[in-house]
C-alpha positions in Angstrom: -29.3 -115.6 -186.0 -26.5 -113.3 -184.9 -28.9 -111.5 -182.6 -30.0 -114.7 -181.0 -26.4 -115.7 -180.2 -25.7 -112.3 -178.7 -28.8 -112.8 -176.5 -27.6 -116.3 -175.4 -24.1 -115.0 -174.6 -25.6 -112.1 -172.6 -27.9 -114.5 -170.7 -24.9 -116.8 -169.9 -22.8 -113.9 -168.7 -25.7 -112.8 -166.5 -26.1 -116.3 -165.0 -22.4 -116.6 -164.3 -22.2 -113.1 -162.9 -25.3 -113.8 -160.7 -23.7 -117.1 -159.5 -20.4 -115.3 -158.6 -22.3 -112.6 -156.8 -24.3 -115.2 -154.9 -21.1 -117.0 -153.9 -19.5 -113.8 -152.8 -22.6 -112.9 -150.8 -22.7 -116.4 -149.2 -19.0 -116.1 -148.4 -19.5 -112.7 -146.8 -22.5 -114.0 -144.9 -20.5 -116.9 -143.5 -17.7 -114.6 -142.4 -20.2 -112.3 -140.7 -21.8 -115.2 -138.9 -18.4 -116.5 -138.0 -17.4 -113.1 -136.5 -20.6 -113.0 -134.5 -20.0 -116.5 -133.1 -16.4 -115.7 -132.3 -17.6 -112.6 -130.5 -19.8 -114.6 -128.2 -17.1 -117.2 -127.6 -18.6 -120.0 -129.7 -15.5 -121.1 -131.4 -16.9 -124.3 -132.9 -19.6 -122.4 -134.7 -17.1 -119.7 -135.7 -14.8 -122.4 -137.1 -17.6 -124.0 -139.1 -18.6 -120.7 -140.7 -15.1 -119.6 -141.4 -14.3 -123.0 -142.9 -17.4 -122.7 -145.2 -16.2 -119.2 -146.2 -12.8 -120.6 -147.0 -14.2 -123.3 -149.2 -16.2 -120.7 -151.1 -13.4 -118.3 -151.3 -10.7 -120.8 -152.1 -7.3 -119.4 -150.9 -8.4 -115.9 -149.9 -5.9 -114.9 -147.2 -8.3 -113.0 -145.0 -10.6 -116.0 -144.7 -7.8 -118.4 -144.2 -6.4 -116.2 -141.5 -9.7 -116.4 -139.6 -9.7 -120.1 -139.8 -6.1 -120.3 -138.6 -6.7 -117.9 -135.7 -9.8 -119.8 -134.6 -7.8 -123.0 -134.5 -5.1 -121.2 -132.4 -7.8 -119.9 -130.0 -9.0 -123.5 -129.6 -5.4 -124.6 -128.8 -5.1 -126.9 -131.9 -1.5 -126.4 -132.9 -1.2 -128.6 -136.0 -4.4 -127.2 -137.7 -3.4 -123.6 -136.9 0.0 -124.2 -138.4 -1.4 -125.7 -141.6 -3.8 -122.9 -142.2 -1.3 -120.2 -141.3 1.1 -121.7 -143.9 -1.7 -121.4 -146.5 -2.5 -117.9 -145.3 1.1 -116.6 -145.5 1.5 -118.2 -148.9 -1.5 -116.2 -150.1 -0.4 -113.0 -148.3 3.0 -112.7 -146.6 1.7 -109.7 -144.5 0.0 -112.2 -142.2 3.3 -113.6 -141.1 3.4 -111.5 -137.9 -0.1 -112.6 -136.9 1.0 -116.2 -137.5 4.1 -115.8 -135.3 2.1 -114.2 -132.5 -0.5 -117.0 -132.4 2.1 -119.8 -132.7 4.2 -118.3 -129.9 1.1 -118.0 -127.7 0.3 -121.7 -128.4 3.9 -122.6 -127.5 3.6 -120.8 -124.2 0.3 -122.5 -123.4 1.8 -125.9 -124.2 4.8 -125.2 -122.0 2.4 -124.4 -119.1 0.8 -127.9 -119.4 4.3 -129.5 -120.0 3.4 -130.6 -123.6 6.9 -130.4 -125.0 6.0 -131.8 -128.3 3.4 -129.0 -129.0 6.0 -126.4 -127.8 8.4 -127.6 -130.4 5.8 -127.9 -133.1 4.5 -124.4 -132.5 7.9 -122.7 -132.3 9.0 -124.6 -135.3 6.1 -123.2 -137.3 6.9 -119.7 -136.0 10.5 -120.1 -137.2 9.1 -120.9 -140.7 7.6 -117.4 -140.8 10.3 -115.5 -138.9 13.6 -117.5 -138.9 15.7 -116.8 -135.8 12.9 -115.7 -133.6 13.8 -116.4 -129.9 11.5 -116.7 -126.9 13.7 -116.9 -123.9 11.3 -118.6 -121.5 10.7 -121.4 -124.0 14.4 -122.3 -124.4 14.4 -124.9 -121.6 11.3 -126.7 -122.7 12.6 -126.8 -126.3 16.0 -128.0 -125.1 14.4 -130.8 -123.1 12.1 -131.9 -125.9 15.0 -132.3 -128.3 17.2 -133.9 -125.7 14.6 -136.5 -124.9 14.2 -137.3 -128.6 18.0 -137.8 -129.0 18.3 -134.6 -131.0 21.3 -133.4 -129.0 22.8 -131.0 -131.6 19.4 -129.3 -131.9 19.0 -129.1 -128.1 22.4 -127.5 -127.4 21.6 -123.9 -128.6 18.5 -124.0 -126.5 20.4 -125.2 -123.4 22.9 -122.4 -124.0 20.2 -119.8 -124.0 18.5 -121.4 -120.9 21.7 -121.5 -118.9 22.6 -117.9 -119.8 19.1 -116.7 -118.8 19.4 -118.5 -115.4 22.7 -116.9 -114.4 23.5 -117.7 -110.8 20.1 -119.5 -110.3 21.2 -122.3 -112.6 19.5 -125.6 -111.7 21.9 -128.6 -111.4 19.8 -131.0 -113.5 19.9 -128.5 -116.4 23.7 -128.3 -116.2 23.9 -132.0 -116.3 21.6 -132.3 -119.3 23.5 -129.7 -121.2 26.8 -131.5 -120.4 25.3 -134.8 -121.5 24.2 -133.2 -124.8 27.8 -132.0 -125.5 29.0 -135.4 -124.5 26.6 -137.1 -127.0 27.8 -134.9 -129.9 31.4 -135.7 -129.1 32.4 -132.3 -127.6 34.1 -133.6 -124.4 35.9 -130.3 -123.8 32.7 -128.4 -123.2 31.0 -131.4 -121.6 33.7 -131.6 -118.9 33.4 -128.0 -118.0 29.7 -128.5 -117.3 30.2 -131.9 -115.6 32.6 -130.4 -113.2 30.2 -127.5 -112.5 27.4 -130.0 -111.9 29.7 -132.0 -109.5 30.3 -128.9 -107.4 26.6 -128.3 -107.2 25.6 -131.6 -105.7 26.3 -133.6 -102.5 29.1 -136.1 -102.3 26.8 -139.1 -102.1 25.2 -138.0 -105.4 28.4 -137.9 -107.4 28.9 -141.5 -108.6 27.3 -141.0 -112.0 29.0 -137.7 -112.8 32.3 -139.2 -111.7 31.7 -142.0 -114.3 30.8 -139.3 -116.9 33.9 -137.2 -116.1 36.2 -140.1 -116.2 34.8 -141.5 -119.4 34.9 -138.2 -121.2 38.4 -137.4 -119.9 39.7 -140.7 -121.1 38.3 -140.3 -124.6 39.6 -136.7 -124.9 43.0 -137.8 -123.6 43.3 -140.4 -126.4 42.8 -137.7 -129.0 45.4 -135.5 -127.3 47.9 -138.4 -127.2 47.5 -138.9 -130.9 48.2 -135.1 -131.3 51.4 -135.4 -129.2 49.8 -133.2 -126.5 51.0 -135.3 -123.6 50.8 -132.7 -120.9 47.1 -132.0 -121.5 46.4 -135.7 -121.9 48.2 -136.4 -118.6 46.0 -134.0 -116.7 42.9 -135.7 -118.0 44.1 -139.2 -117.2 45.2 -138.1 -113.8 41.7 -136.6 -113.2 40.1 -139.9 -114.2 42.4 -142.0 -112.0 41.7 -139.7 -109.1 38.0 -140.1 -109.5 38.4 -143.9 -110.0 35.9 -144.1 -112.8 35.2 -145.8 -115.1 36.7 -148.8 -113.3 36.9 -150.9 -116.4 39.2 -148.3 -118.0 41.6 -147.7 -115.1 44.1 -150.3 -116.3 44.2 -148.7 -119.7 44.5 -145.3 -118.1 47.5 -146.4 -116.0 49.1 -147.9 -119.1 48.7 -144.6 -120.9 49.9 -142.6 -117.9 53.0 -144.8 -117.7 53.8 -144.1 -121.4 53.4 -140.4 -120.9 55.6 -140.3 -117.8 58.3 -142.4 -119.6 58.4 -140.0 -122.5 58.8 -137.1 -120.1 61.7 -138.8 -118.3 59.9 -139.5 -115.1 61.0 -143.1 -115.1 60.2 -144.2 -111.5 56.7 -142.7 -111.7 56.2 -144.5 -115.0 57.3 -147.8 -113.5 54.8 -147.3 -110.6 52.0 -146.6 -113.2 52.9 -149.8 -115.1 52.8 -151.8 -111.9 49.3 -150.4 -111.1 47.9 -151.9 -114.3 47.9 -155.5 -112.9 46.4 -154.3 -109.6 43.4 -152.5 -111.1 42.8 -154.6 -114.2 39.2 -155.6 -114.7 39.4 -156.4 -118.3 40.7 -160.0 -117.8 43.2 -159.3 -120.6 46.5 -161.1 -120.2 47.8 -159.1 -123.1 47.2 -155.8 -121.4 48.9 -156.9 -118.1 51.8 -158.5 -120.0 52.3 -155.3 -122.0 52.5 -153.3 -118.8 54.9 -155.8 -117.3 57.1 -155.6 -120.4 57.2 -151.8 -120.2 58.0 -152.0 -116.5 60.8 -154.5 -117.1 62.1 -152.4 -119.9 62.5 -149.4 -117.7 63.9 -151.4 -114.7 66.6 -153.1 -116.7 67.5 -149.9 -118.7 68.0 -147.9 -115.4 71.8 -148.4 -115.3 72.2 -147.3 -118.9 70.1 -144.2 -118.3 72.5 -143.1 -115.5 75.4 -143.3 -118.0 73.8 -141.9 -121.1 71.3 -139.4 -119.7 68.7 -137.9 -121.9 65.1 -136.7 -121.6 63.2 -139.9 -122.0 63.4 -143.2 -120.1 
């Protein structure tokens, strides 16, 4: 009885071993056929053979890498990314190959203006080598994220793109970078670029950037007034008023200017600013005009006392 059991076990082991060997041989055969197909440029056939080998070999890194690379050769970004993730998970030594293929796919996508694929390919490359930078792809990546409203993500790419351009900077890129800073609430940096863009374009093209400069200047001035930085706020409001935009904010700008001038003891100029509120008001707000008139009257009727008492403010 014991002898019979030993024979059965031996036979089962032989069957299992034979099956395993057969599977390994089939896998190797598929890889060989895939290599031959790839060599003659038949990527579809190569992919079919490599995929079969991958199924037989489960998560064998060498086989998965062949599948991933073939997808990359075919320009199929998402599939290449998926298989490279599996490849690198099985063997981290394949990370460099993955990065090379994904960067190549990103460059090809940039050539055909497929910004989504550029971002997808570079994003995958970053998974394997965080911080990798490809200078010529900075602008496509910046524009992709900008168009999708991802302004904070776009900004580092705009910075790299502008640095690479140097004196050959394109006006539209400067404007986009400024707008990205504006959207994330960094008016200080936005204004520097808006002013640079303004100098790069013709006078008749400046209406939009004037509105942008004025709007950003006013918002930043409000923050500075709250921080008691009247001098810096005054310069921004003065810039906005000089440009005349946004027109719907001019009355508020003159009211703020009048307040700053009054605090600095420039009483006649403050009165003039308060007078201008009524002239430029487009808000239709009686309360705003009345407030400006009240401040004007306050200064006008306190003029005699100022002459007697003196002091810094009005």
